[in-house]
Structures are given as C-alpha cells and as structure tokens.
ChimeraX commands (.cxc) that place a marker at each C-alpha (Angstrom):
marker #1 position -147.02,-47.33,77.72 radius 0.5
marker #1 position -150.54,-47.77,76.37 radius 0.5
marker #1 position -150.98,-44.01,76.16 radius 0.5
marker #1 position -147.77,-43.71,74.11 radius 0.5
marker #1 position -148.89,-46.52,71.82 radius 0.5
marker #1 position -152.30,-44.93,71.36 radius 0.5
marker #1 position -150.67,-41.61,70.48 radius 0.5
marker #1 position -148.22,-43.24,68.07 radius 0.5
marker #1 position -151.04,-45.03,66.23 radius 0.5
marker #1 position -153.30,-41.96,66.10 radius 0.5
marker #1 position -154.77,-41.36,62.67 radius 0.5
marker #1 position -154.24,-45.00,61.66 radius 0.5
marker #1 position -155.71,-47.19,64.37 radius 0.5
marker #1 position -157.86,-46.43,67.39 radius 0.5
marker #1 position -157.46,-48.97,70.20 radius 0.5
marker #1 position -160.79,-50.17,71.61 radius 0.5
marker #1 position -159.79,-52.76,74.23 radius 0.5
marker #1 position -157.31,-55.50,75.01 radius 0.5
marker #1 position -158.36,-58.92,73.75 radius 0.5
marker #1 position -155.60,-61.03,75.25 radius 0.5
marker #1 position -151.91,-61.66,75.79 radius 0.5
marker #1 position -149.69,-64.39,74.41 radius 0.5
marker #1 position -146.05,-65.34,74.63 radius 0.5
marker #1 position -144.99,-62.85,71.98 radius 0.5
marker #1 position -147.64,-60.16,71.80 radius 0.5
marker #1 position -150.60,-58.35,73.30 radius 0.5
marker #1 position -153.71,-58.32,71.11 radius 0.5
marker #1 position -156.04,-55.33,70.89 radius 0.5
marker #1 position -159.37,-54.83,69.22 radius 0.5
marker #1 position -158.85,-51.69,67.16 radius 0.5
marker #1 position -160.63,-49.54,64.63 radius 0.5
marker #1 position -158.87,-49.12,61.30 radius 0.5
marker #1 position -159.52,-45.39,60.88 radius 0.5
marker #1 position -158.64,-45.29,57.19 radius 0.5
marker #1 position -160.75,-48.27,56.10 radius 0.5
marker #1 position -163.45,-48.02,58.78 radius 0.5
marker #1 position -163.21,-51.63,59.87 radius 0.5
marker #1 position -162.50,-53.48,63.10 radius 0.5
marker #1 position -159.18,-55.27,63.24 radius 0.5
marker #1 position -157.02,-57.29,65.60 radius 0.5
marker #1 position -153.82,-55.35,66.26 radius 0.5
marker #1 position -150.99,-57.38,67.78 radius 0.5
marker #1 position -148.18,-55.52,69.52 radius 0.5
marker #1 position -144.99,-57.46,70.22 radius 0.5
marker #1 position -143.91,-57.37,73.84 radius 0.5
marker #1 position -141.35,-54.58,74.52 radius 0.5
marker #1 position -138.57,-57.00,75.45 radius 0.5
marker #1 position -139.09,-58.80,72.14 radius 0.5
marker #1 position -139.21,-55.60,70.10 radius 0.5
marker #1 position -136.00,-54.53,71.84 radius 0.5
marker #1 position -133.98,-57.47,70.51 radius 0.5
marker #1 position -135.44,-57.40,67.00 radius 0.5
marker #1 position -134.23,-55.20,64.21 radius 0.5
marker #1 position -137.43,-53.43,63.09 radius 0.5
marker #1 position -136.42,-53.21,59.44 radius 0.5
marker #1 position -135.57,-56.90,59.29 radius 0.5
marker #1 position -138.72,-57.95,61.11 radius 0.5
marker #1 position -140.98,-55.87,58.88 radius 0.5
marker #1 position -139.21,-57.12,55.76 radius 0.5
marker #1 position -139.65,-60.75,56.82 radius 0.5
marker #1 position -143.29,-60.34,57.79 radius 0.5
marker #1 position -144.12,-58.71,54.46 radius 0.5
marker #1 position -143.19,-61.97,52.74 radius 0.5
marker #1 position -146.34,-63.52,54.19 radius 0.5
marker #1 position -148.68,-60.70,53.21 radius 0.5
marker #1 position -149.44,-62.35,49.87 radius 0.5
marker #1 position -150.92,-65.51,51.39 radius 0.5
marker #1 position -154.54,-65.73,50.25 radius 0.5
marker #1 position -156.49,-68.84,51.23 radius 0.5
marker #1 position -159.95,-69.54,52.71 radius 0.5
marker #1 position -158.36,-71.01,55.84 radius 0.5
marker #1 position -155.61,-68.43,56.36 radius 0.5
marker #1 position -156.19,-65.22,58.30 radius 0.5
marker #1 position -154.57,-62.56,56.11 radius 0.5
marker #1 position -152.06,-59.94,57.19 radius 0.5
marker #1 position -153.49,-56.44,56.70 radius 0.5
marker #1 position -150.61,-54.28,57.84 radius 0.5
marker #1 position -147.43,-54.14,59.92 radius 0.5
marker #1 position -145.24,-51.37,61.25 radius 0.5
marker #1 position -143.49,-49.67,64.14 radius 0.5
marker #1 position -145.10,-47.29,66.61 radius 0.5
marker #1 position -143.11,-45.62,69.37 radius 0.5
marker #1 position -140.44,-48.31,69.08 radius 0.5
marker #1 position -142.97,-51.13,69.30 radius 0.5
marker #1 position -143.49,-53.56,66.45 radius 0.5
marker #1 position -147.05,-54.42,65.50 radius 0.5
marker #1 position -149.02,-56.26,62.86 radius 0.5
marker #1 position -152.69,-56.18,61.94 radius 0.5
marker #1 position -155.13,-58.93,60.99 radius 0.5
marker #1 position -158.91,-59.09,60.55 radius 0.5
marker #1 position -160.93,-59.21,63.76 radius 0.5
marker #1 position -162.78,-62.51,63.84 radius 0.5
marker #1 position -166.05,-63.01,65.68 radius 0.5
marker #1 position -165.35,-66.43,67.07 radius 0.5
marker #1 position -162.88,-68.11,69.38 radius 0.5
marker #1 position -159.54,-69.84,69.31 radius 0.5
marker #1 position -159.26,-73.60,69.22 radius 0.5
marker #1 position -157.51,-73.26,72.60 radius 0.5
marker #1 position -160.61,-71.65,74.14 radius 0.5
marker #1 position -162.78,-74.41,72.70 radius 0.5
marker #1 position -160.49,-77.14,74.04 radius 0.5
marker #1 position -160.37,-75.54,77.49 radius 0.5
marker #1 position -164.16,-75.62,77.55 radius 0.5
marker #1 position -164.78,-79.06,76.04 radius 0.5
marker #1 position -161.38,-80.83,76.29 radius 0.5
marker #1 position -162.17,-83.19,73.38 radius 0.5
marker #1 position -163.93,-82.41,70.11 radius 0.5
marker #1 position -166.33,-84.69,68.23 radius 0.5
marker #1 position -164.25,-86.95,66.00 radius 0.5
marker #1 position -165.76,-85.76,62.72 radius 0.5
marker #1 position -165.19,-82.11,63.65 radius 0.5
marker #1 position -161.61,-82.71,64.79 radius 0.5
marker #1 position -160.84,-84.45,61.50 radius 0.5
marker #1 position -162.50,-81.68,59.48 radius 0.5
marker #1 position -160.55,-78.93,61.26 radius 0.5
marker #1 position -157.31,-80.86,60.79 radius 0.5
marker #1 position -158.03,-81.15,57.06 radius 0.5
marker #1 position -158.70,-77.42,56.79 radius 0.5
marker #1 position -155.49,-76.47,58.59 radius 0.5
marker #1 position -153.60,-78.95,56.38 radius 0.5
marker #1 position -155.01,-77.21,53.29 radius 0.5
marker #1 position -153.87,-73.84,54.64 radius 0.5
marker #1 position -150.40,-75.20,55.38 radius 0.5
marker #1 position -150.07,-76.80,51.97 radius 0.5
marker #1 position -150.91,-73.49,50.31 radius 0.5
marker #1 position -148.39,-71.60,52.42 radius 0.5
marker #1 position -145.70,-74.22,51.88 radius 0.5
marker #1 position -146.24,-73.81,48.14 radius 0.5
marker #1 position -145.32,-70.14,48.65 radius 0.5
marker #1 position -142.23,-71.24,50.62 radius 0.5
marker #1 position -143.70,-70.06,53.93 radius 0.5
marker #1 position -143.36,-72.38,56.94 radius 0.5
marker #1 position -145.55,-71.46,59.92 radius 0.5
marker #1 position -143.25,-72.82,62.68 radius 0.5
marker #1 position -145.75,-72.25,65.49 radius 0.5
marker #1 position -148.93,-74.21,64.78 radius 0.5
marker #1 position -150.85,-74.57,68.05 radius 0.5
marker #1 position -154.47,-74.23,69.22 radius 0.5
marker #1 position -153.91,-70.56,70.10 radius 0.5
marker #1 position -153.12,-69.81,66.43 radius 0.5
marker #1 position -156.17,-71.58,65.02 radius 0.5
marker #1 position -159.34,-69.49,65.04 radius 0.5
marker #1 position -162.80,-71.00,64.72 radius 0.5
marker #1 position -165.49,-69.13,62.82 radius 0.5
marker #1 position -168.73,-70.62,61.60 radius 0.5
marker #1 position -167.46,-74.13,62.22 radius 0.5
marker #1 position -164.32,-73.66,60.12 radius 0.5
marker #1 position -160.64,-73.12,60.87 radius 0.5
marker #1 position -158.58,-70.01,60.17 radius 0.5
marker #1 position -154.83,-70.18,60.73 radius 0.5
marker #1 position -153.33,-67.00,62.18 radius 0.5
marker #1 position -149.82,-65.64,62.61 radius 0.5
marker #1 position -148.30,-67.08,59.44 radius 0.5
marker #1 position -144.69,-66.01,59.19 radius 0.5
marker #1 position -144.55,-64.36,62.61 radius 0.5
marker #1 position -142.32,-66.99,64.20 radius 0.5
marker #1 position -140.01,-66.95,61.19 radius 0.5
marker #1 position -139.88,-63.16,61.15 radius 0.5
marker #1 position -138.99,-63.06,64.83 radius 0.5
marker #1 position -136.41,-65.82,64.44 radius 0.5
marker #1 position -134.78,-64.30,61.35 radius 0.5
marker #1 position -134.74,-60.81,62.80 radius 0.5
marker #1 position -133.63,-61.84,66.27 radius 0.5
marker #1 position -131.06,-64.47,65.39 radius 0.5
marker #1 position -128.74,-65.44,68.22 radius 0.5
marker #1 position -129.91,-62.49,70.32 radius 0.5
marker #1 position -133.13,-64.39,70.96 radius 0.5
marker #1 position -131.19,-67.20,72.61 radius 0.5
marker #1 position -128.90,-64.84,74.50 radius 0.5
marker #1 position -131.83,-63.02,76.07 radius 0.5
marker #1 position -133.61,-66.24,76.99 radius 0.5
marker #1 position -136.52,-65.67,74.62 radius 0.5
marker #1 position -137.67,-68.81,72.85 radius 0.5
marker #1 position -139.99,-69.55,69.98 radius 0.5
marker #1 position -142.50,-72.28,69.56 radius 0.5
marker #1 position -144.57,-74.15,72.10 radius 0.5
marker #1 position -142.95,-77.37,73.34 radius 0.5
marker #1 position -146.11,-79.52,73.25 radius 0.5
marker #1 position -146.40,-78.91,69.50 radius 0.5
marker #1 position -142.74,-78.57,68.50 radius 0.5
marker #1 position -141.26,-81.14,66.17 radius 0.5
marker #1 position -138.19,-82.94,67.53 radius 0.5
marker #1 position -135.93,-81.12,65.08 radius 0.5
marker #1 position -137.34,-77.74,66.12 radius 0.5
marker #1 position -137.03,-78.66,69.80 radius 0.5
marker #1 position -133.36,-79.45,69.19 radius 0.5
marker #1 position -132.86,-75.94,67.82 radius 0.5
marker #1 position -132.25,-76.82,64.19 radius 0.5
marker #1 position -132.47,-73.63,62.13 radius 0.5
marker #1 position -133.33,-75.31,58.84 radius 0.5
marker #1 position -136.76,-76.84,59.11 radius 0.5
marker #1 position -139.28,-77.57,56.38 radius 0.5
marker #1 position -142.95,-78.35,55.79 radius 0.5
marker #1 position -142.68,-81.61,57.73 radius 0.5
marker #1 position -142.16,-79.66,60.96 radius 0.5
marker #1 position -145.55,-78.00,60.45 radius 0.5
marker #1 position -147.01,-81.44,59.67 radius 0.5
marker #1 position -145.76,-82.64,63.07 radius 0.5
marker #1 position -147.25,-79.63,64.88 radius 0.5
marker #1 position -150.61,-80.16,63.18 radius 0.5
marker #1 position -150.43,-83.82,64.16 radius 0.5
marker #1 position -149.95,-82.76,67.78 radius 0.5
marker #1 position -152.94,-80.40,67.57 radius 0.5
marker #1 position -155.07,-83.12,65.97 radius 0.5
marker #1 position -154.02,-85.51,68.73 radius 0.5
marker #1 position -155.14,-83.03,71.39 radius 0.5
marker #1 position -158.49,-82.41,69.69 radius 0.5
marker #1 position -159.13,-86.17,69.68 radius 0.5
marker #1 position -157.51,-87.30,72.94 radius 0.5
marker #1 position -158.11,-84.27,75.14 radius 0.5
marker #1 position -154.42,-83.57,75.76 radius 0.5
marker #1 position -151.27,-83.11,73.64 radius 0.5
marker #1 position -149.17,-86.20,72.84 radius 0.5
marker #1 position -146.56,-85.15,75.40 radius 0.5
marker #1 position -147.01,-83.19,78.61 radius 0.5
marker #1 position -144.77,-82.33,81.54 radius 0.5
marker #1 position -144.27,-79.97,84.46 radius 0.5
marker #1 position -141.49,-78.03,82.72 radius 0.5
marker #1 position -140.43,-77.17,79.19 radius 0.5
marker #1 position -137.38,-79.41,79.66 radius 0.5
marker #1 position -139.54,-82.39,80.63 radius 0.5
marker #1 position -141.80,-81.93,77.64 radius 0.5
marker #1 position -138.89,-81.57,75.21 radius 0.5
marker #1 position -137.23,-84.69,76.66 radius 0.5
marker #1 position -140.42,-86.66,76.03 radius 0.5
marker #1 position -140.83,-85.22,72.52 radius 0.5
marker #1 position -137.32,-86.40,71.69 radius 0.5
marker #1 position -137.37,-89.82,73.35 radius 0.5
marker #1 position -140.88,-91.19,73.85 radius 0.5
marker #1 position -143.61,-92.48,71.55 radius 0.5
marker #1 position -147.10,-91.01,71.89 radius 0.5
marker #1 position -149.82,-93.25,73.25 radius 0.5
marker #1 position -152.02,-94.53,70.38 radius 0.5
marker #1 position -155.20,-92.51,70.03 radius 0.5
marker #1 position -157.37,-95.62,70.00 radius 0.5
marker #1 position -156.02,-96.44,73.46 radius 0.5
marker #1 position -157.47,-93.20,74.81 radius 0.5
marker #1 position -160.68,-93.09,72.75 radius 0.5
marker #1 position -161.87,-96.35,71.23 radius 0.5
marker #1 position -164.27,-94.70,68.78 radius 0.5
marker #1 position -161.43,-93.13,66.77 radius 0.5
marker #1 position -161.15,-94.86,63.37 radius 0.5
marker #1 position -157.93,-96.77,62.83 radius 0.5
marker #1 position -157.07,-94.81,59.67 radius 0.5
marker #1 position -157.36,-91.51,61.58 radius 0.5
marker #1 position -155.18,-92.91,64.36 radius 0.5
marker #1 position -152.61,-94.11,61.82 radius 0.5
marker #1 position -152.54,-90.76,60.00 radius 0.5
marker #1 position -152.01,-88.74,63.19 radius 0.5
marker #1 position -149.35,-91.15,64.43 radius 0.5
marker #1 position -147.48,-90.89,61.13 radius 0.5
marker #1 position -147.56,-87.09,61.36 radius 0.5
marker #1 position -145.96,-87.44,64.81 radius 0.5
marker #1 position -143.01,-89.59,63.73 radius 0.5
marker #1 position -139.69,-88.49,65.24 radius 0.5
marker #1 position -137.82,-88.39,61.93 radius 0.5
marker #1 position -139.09,-85.98,59.26 radius 0.5
marker #1 position -138.47,-88.64,56.59 radius 0.5
marker #1 position -140.98,-90.94,58.32 radius 0.5
marker #1 position -143.78,-88.36,58.31 radius 0.5
marker #1 position -145.99,-87.26,55.46 radius 0.5
marker #1 position -143.83,-85.34,53.00 radius 0.5
marker #1 position -146.50,-82.66,52.59 radius 0.5
marker #1 position -149.52,-81.32,54.43 radius 0.5
marker #1 position -151.59,-82.38,51.40 radius 0.5
marker #1 position -150.58,-86.00,52.00 radius 0.5
marker #1 position -151.65,-85.70,55.64 radius 0.5
marker #1 position -154.99,-84.28,54.54 radius 0.5
marker #1 position -155.48,-87.07,51.98 radius 0.5
marker #1 position -154.86,-89.69,54.66 radius 0.5
marker #1 position -157.74,-88.17,56.64 radius 0.5
marker #1 position -160.16,-88.25,53.70 radius 0.5
marker #1 position -161.64,-91.62,54.64 radius 0.5
marker #1 position -164.96,-91.06,56.43 radius 0.5
marker #1 position -164.57,-90.70,60.19 radius 0.5
marker #1 position -167.29,-92.23,62.33 radius 0.5
marker link #1:1,2 radius 0.2
marker link #1:2,3 radius 0.2
marker link #1:3,4 radius 0.2
marker link #1:4,5 radius 0.2
marker link #1:5,6 radius 0.2
marker link #1:6,7 radius 0.2
marker link #1:7,8 radius 0.2
marker link #1:8,9 radius 0.2
marker link #1:9,10 radius 0.2
marker link #1:10,11 radius 0.2
marker link #1:11,12 radius 0.2
marker link #1:12,13 radius 0.2
marker link #1:13,14 radius 0.2
marker link #1:14,15 radius 0.2
marker link #1:15,16 radius 0.2
marker link #1:16,17 radius 0.2
marker link #1:17,18 radius 0.2
marker link #1:18,19 radius 0.2
marker link #1:19,20 radius 0.2
marker link #1:20,21 radius 0.2
marker link #1:21,22 radius 0.2
marker link #1:22,23 radius 0.2
marker link #1:23,24 radius 0.2
marker link #1:24,25 radius 0.2
marker link #1:25,26 radius 0.2
marker link #1:26,27 radius 0.2
marker link #1:27,28 radius 0.2
marker link #1:28,29 radius 0.2
marker link #1:29,30 radius 0.2
marker link #1:30,31 radius 0.2
marker link #1:31,32 radius 0.2
marker link #1:32,33 radius 0.2
marker link #1:33,34 radius 0.2
marker link #1:34,35 radius 0.2
marker link #1:35,36 radius 0.2
marker link #1:36,37 radius 0.2
marker link #1:37,38 radius 0.2
marker link #1:38,39 radius 0.2
marker link #1:39,40 radius 0.2
marker link #1:40,41 radius 0.2
marker link #1:41,42 radius 0.2
marker link #1:42,43 radius 0.2
marker link #1:43,44 radius 0.2
marker link #1:44,45 radius 0.2
marker link #1:45,46 radius 0.2
marker link #1:46,47 radius 0.2
marker link #1:47,48 radius 0.2
marker link #1:48,49 radius 0.2
marker link #1:49,50 radius 0.2
marker link #1:50,51 radius 0.2
marker link #1:51,52 radius 0.2
marker link #1:52,53 radius 0.2
marker link #1:53,54 radius 0.2
marker link #1:54,55 radius 0.2
marker link #1:55,56 radius 0.2
marker link #1:56,57 radius 0.2
marker link #1:57,58 radius 0.2
marker link #1:58,59 radius 0.2
marker link #1:59,60 radius 0.2
marker link #1:60,61 radius 0.2
marker link #1:61,62 radius 0.2
marker link #1:62,63 radius 0.2
marker link #1:63,64 radius 0.2
marker link #1:64,65 radius 0.2
marker link #1:65,66 radius 0.2
marker link #1:66,67 radius 0.2
marker link #1:67,68 radius 0.2
marker link #1:68,69 radius 0.2
marker link #1:69,70 radius 0.2
marker link #1:70,71 radius 0.2
marker link #1:71,72 radius 0.2
marker link #1:72,73 radius 0.2
marker link #1:73,74 radius 0.2
marker link #1:74,75 radius 0.2
marker link #1:75,76 radius 0.2
marker link #1:76,77 radius 0.2
marker link #1:77,78 radius 0.2
marker link #1:78,79 radius 0.2
marker link #1:79,80 radius 0.2
marker link #1:80,81 radius 0.2
marker link #1:81,82 radius 0.2
marker link #1:82,83 radius 0.2
marker link #1:83,84 radius 0.2
marker link #1:84,85 radius 0.2
marker link #1:85,86 radius 0.2
marker link #1:86,87 radius 0.2
marker link #1:87,88 radius 0.2
marker link #1:88,89 radius 0.2
marker link #1:89,90 radius 0.2
marker link #1:90,91 radius 0.2
marker link #1:91,92 radius 0.2
marker link #1:92,93 radius 0.2
marker link #1:93,94 radius 0.2
marker link #1:94,95 radius 0.2
marker link #1:95,96 radius 0.2
marker link #1:96,97 radius 0.2
marker link #1:97,98 radius 0.2
marker link #1:98,99 radius 0.2
marker link #1:99,100 radius 0.2
marker link #1:100,101 radius 0.2
marker link #1:101,102 radius 0.2
marker link #1:102,103 radius 0.2
marker link #1:103,104 radius 0.2
marker link #1:104,105 radius 0.2
marker link #1:105,106 radius 0.2
marker link #1:106,107 radius 0.2
marker link #1:107,108 radius 0.2
marker link #1:108,109 radius 0.2
marker link #1:109,110 radius 0.2
marker link #1:110,111 radius 0.2
marker link #1:111,112 radius 0.2
marker link #1:112,113 radius 0.2
marker link #1:113,114 radius 0.2
marker link #1:114,115 radius 0.2
marker link #1:115,116 radius 0.2
marker link #1:116,117 radius 0.2
marker link #1:117,118 radius 0.2
marker link #1:118,119 radius 0.2
marker link #1:119,120 radius 0.2
marker link #1:120,121 radius 0.2
marker link #1:121,122 radius 0.2
marker link #1:122,123 radius 0.2
marker link #1:123,124 radius 0.2
marker link #1:124,125 radius 0.2
marker link #1:125,126 radius 0.2
marker link #1:126,127 radius 0.2
marker link #1:127,128 radius 0.2
marker link #1:128,129 radius 0.2
marker link #1:129,130 radius 0.2
marker link #1:130,131 radius 0.2
marker link #1:131,132 radius 0.2
marker link #1:132,133 radius 0.2
marker link #1:133,134 radius 0.2
marker link #1:134,135 radius 0.2
marker link #1:135,136 radius 0.2
marker link #1:136,137 radius 0.2
marker link #1:137,138 radius 0.2
marker link #1:138,139 radius 0.2
marker link #1:139,140 radius 0.2
marker link #1:140,141 radius 0.2
marker link #1:141,142 radius 0.2
marker link #1:142,143 radius 0.2
marker link #1:143,144 radius 0.2
marker link #1:144,145 radius 0.2
marker link #1:145,146 radius 0.2
marker link #1:146,147 radius 0.2
marker link #1:147,148 radius 0.2
marker link #1:148,149 radius 0.2
marker link #1:149,150 radius 0.2
marker link #1:150,151 radius 0.2
marker link #1:151,152 radius 0.2
marker link #1:152,153 radius 0.2
marker link #1:153,154 radius 0.2
marker link #1:154,155 radius 0.2
marker link #1:155,156 radius 0.2
marker link #1:156,157 radius 0.2
marker link #1:157,158 radius 0.2
marker link #1:158,159 radius 0.2
marker link #1:159,160 radius 0.2
marker link #1:160,161 radius 0.2
marker link #1:161,162 radius 0.2
marker link #1:162,163 radius 0.2
marker link #1:163,164 radius 0.2
marker link #1:164,165 radius 0.2
marker link #1:165,166 radius 0.2
marker link #1:166,167 radius 0.2
marker link #1:167,168 radius 0.2
marker link #1:168,169 radius 0.2
marker link #1:169,170 radius 0.2
marker link #1:170,171 radius 0.2
marker link #1:171,172 radius 0.2
marker link #1:172,173 radius 0.2
marker link #1:173,174 radius 0.2
marker link #1:174,175 radius 0.2
marker link #1:175,176 radius 0.2
marker link #1:176,177 radius 0.2
marker link #1:177,178 radius 0.2
marker link #1:178,179 radius 0.2
marker link #1:179,180 radius 0.2
marker link #1:180,181 radius 0.2
marker link #1:181,182 radius 0.2
marker link #1:182,183 radius 0.2
marker link #1:183,184 radius 0.2
marker link #1:184,185 radius 0.2
marker link #1:185,186 radius 0.2
marker link #1:186,187 radius 0.2
marker link #1:187,188 radius 0.2
marker link #1:188,189 radius 0.2
marker link #1:189,190 radius 0.2
marker link #1:190,191 radius 0.2
marker link #1:191,192 radius 0.2
marker link #1:192,193 radius 0.2
marker link #1:193,194 radius 0.2
marker link #1:194,195 radius 0.2
marker link #1:195,196 radius 0.2
marker link #1:196,197 radius 0.2
marker link #1:197,198 radius 0.2
marker link #1:198,199 radius 0.2
marker link #1:199,200 radius 0.2
marker link #1:200,201 radius 0.2
marker link #1:201,202 radius 0.2
marker link #1:202,203 radius 0.2
marker link #1:203,204 radius 0.2
marker link #1:204,205 radius 0.2
marker link #1:205,206 radius 0.2
marker link #1:206,207 radius 0.2
marker link #1:207,208 radius 0.2
marker link #1:208,209 radius 0.2
marker link #1:209,210 radius 0.2
marker link #1:210,211 radius 0.2
marker link #1:211,212 radius 0.2
marker link #1:212,213 radius 0.2
marker link #1:213,214 radius 0.2
marker link #1:214,215 radius 0.2
marker link #1:215,216 radius 0.2
marker link #1:216,217 radius 0.2
marker link #1:217,218 radius 0.2
marker link #1:218,219 radius 0.2
marker link #1:219,220 radius 0.2
marker link #1:220,221 radius 0.2
marker link #1:221,222 radius 0.2
marker link #1:222,223 radius 0.2
marker link #1:223,224 radius 0.2
marker link #1:224,225 radius 0.2
marker link #1:225,226 radius 0.2
marker link #1:226,227 radius 0.2
marker link #1:227,228 radius 0.2
marker link #1:228,229 radius 0.2
marker link #1:229,230 radius 0.2
marker link #1:230,231 radius 0.2
marker link #1:231,232 radius 0.2
marker link #1:232,233 radius 0.2
marker link #1:233,234 radius 0.2
marker link #1:234,235 radius 0.2
marker link #1:235,236 radius 0.2
marker link #1:236,237 radius 0.2
marker link #1:237,238 radius 0.2
marker link #1:238,239 radius 0.2
marker link #1:239,240 radius 0.2
marker link #1:240,241 radius 0.2
marker link #1:241,242 radius 0.2
marker link #1:242,243 radius 0.2
marker link #1:243,244 radius 0.2
marker link #1:244,245 radius 0.2
marker link #1:245,246 radius 0.2
marker link #1:246,247 radius 0.2
marker link #1:247,248 radius 0.2
marker link #1:248,249 radius 0.2
marker link #1:249,250 radius 0.2
marker link #1:250,251 radius 0.2
marker link #1:251,252 radius 0.2
marker link #1:252,253 radius 0.2
marker link #1:253,254 radius 0.2
marker link #1:254,255 radius 0.2
marker link #1:255,256 radius 0.2
marker link #1:256,257 radius 0.2
marker link #1:257,258 radius 0.2
marker link #1:258,259 radius 0.2
marker link #1:259,260 radius 0.2
marker link #1:260,261 radius 0.2
marker link #1:261,262 radius 0.2
marker link #1:262,263 radius 0.2
marker link #1:263,264 radius 0.2
marker link #1:264,265 radius 0.2
marker link #1:265,266 radius 0.2
marker link #1:266,267 radius 0.2
marker link #1:267,268 radius 0.2
marker link #1:268,269 radius 0.2
marker link #1:269,270 radius 0.2
marker link #1:270,271 radius 0.2
marker link #1:271,272 radius 0.2
marker link #1:272,273 radius 0.2
marker link #1:273,274 radius 0.2
marker link #1:274,275 radius 0.2
marker link #1:275,276 radius 0.2
view
C-alpha cells in the first residue's frame, strides 16, 4: 500500500518516513517537491477513506484552509492519492502535548496555564471564522519553543460531514471520550464553541492534575462518567493550584453548555490572573 501511495504522490510529495499513527490517520514526514520544504503528510486510514465521499471531505477541509493564527498549525494542502485521502501541514520540530504528558505527567502550573491560554486564543479565532475543532486533545496540540500550536482544525468536522450516518454504521467514531463534552458524547450533531471550551478544560485539567477529569477501562465507562459525575476539584489533587485557576477549569467542565464560558476568550480571560 505504501508503494502505491508513494507512486500516487510522485512529483508532489516524497515520503521520508512514518512519524506516527492515530485513530484517523498515519502521519509521514515528507518533502514538498514543488516548494522544497519538509511537511507532515497525514493519510486517512483506508477504512475511513472508504466510507467518506472524497469530494465532500475535500470541500469541507478547504473551509479551514484560511485559518491564520500564531497558535494554529495551518493547512497547506489536501487531496486524494490512489483512493486515499490526505492533508498536509507544516512539519514542526517539537513534540505533542501528549508526548510531554507521558514523560512528565504534570506540567508546571504557570506553563499549563500559559498553554491553555494560547489554545483558547486559537479556538476563539477559529470560532470567529465559524470553525469548531471538535477534537481538542493533547495529541492535537503541538509544542514548539515553549508555545502551543493547535493541529487538525476542521478534520473532525470534515470527516463527520462527509461520512454522516455511514460513520456510525461502520462503527467508526469521532472524538476522544476523555475530552468529549457531554453533548458530543451523547451524539448531538449540532455543537458549538462551548464544546471546544469543555475539551480544552479537560486538557487543562490533565496538564495540572496528571490525568483527565474522567477515566475508565472502556469508552462506555468514560462516557458514563462524563455524563453523570462531577470532576474532582483540582485543588484536591494539587494544593498549589490557585483557586481562580481551579474555578476557571471547573467552569469550563460544566455539564450544561449554558453553564460554561460562552466563548474561549472568556475562558482565557478567567486565566489571566497570575498563577503561582
């Protein structure tokens, strides 16, 4: 399959090596032949490409190409090669927040707050362009030079819009349960900026506490806890966390969207008080 992909991309991208695999795609380090630059080329898994309409997927993903922000990883290109859907982003010398958390478990409080602010700024910009991320998680937050870059904007929406009910019928699901808002976990199709606020709250919680607000042995267990339980206060797990930071993250994690911050900018503003 790799040989066919390499042949189909010939003249545009030269694959160098595999960087990793996620739930939706395999990521390759590639050389952009035309522009002579290194890029990250993400190829959707064959079973996912099979249930998506390529035209619809590519149309949806193009809507996010105009997002320009210091904390958003831009979309360079997208297309179809040998029946496989792919999209291209800059290659970042750094690591994902997930890799950092696996190594250190918790982040220093000031750094966790700073990264949360930066992701909130990125989300607020995207929301202003009517783009909801829908899959904020540590794997989609890249760290470079001490700052956050949010990747995969619009990918979850493009997959969802293109796949429709076929996604459910084939057992493919979107989102990561530890970071899914209750309304997203319940399968509501119409979600707004407050769902991203919840997901960022869950990521912030993990950076500060060392684990997501809700865990479980199965997806079903996690979803049940997301829907029914309250997260343990951050100050109960780490006494040094300032009360205002605890309160802001807890508000972002409210079950009802109406009880959360209305915008990512409001969440960011609530974190502006100095963290010690």
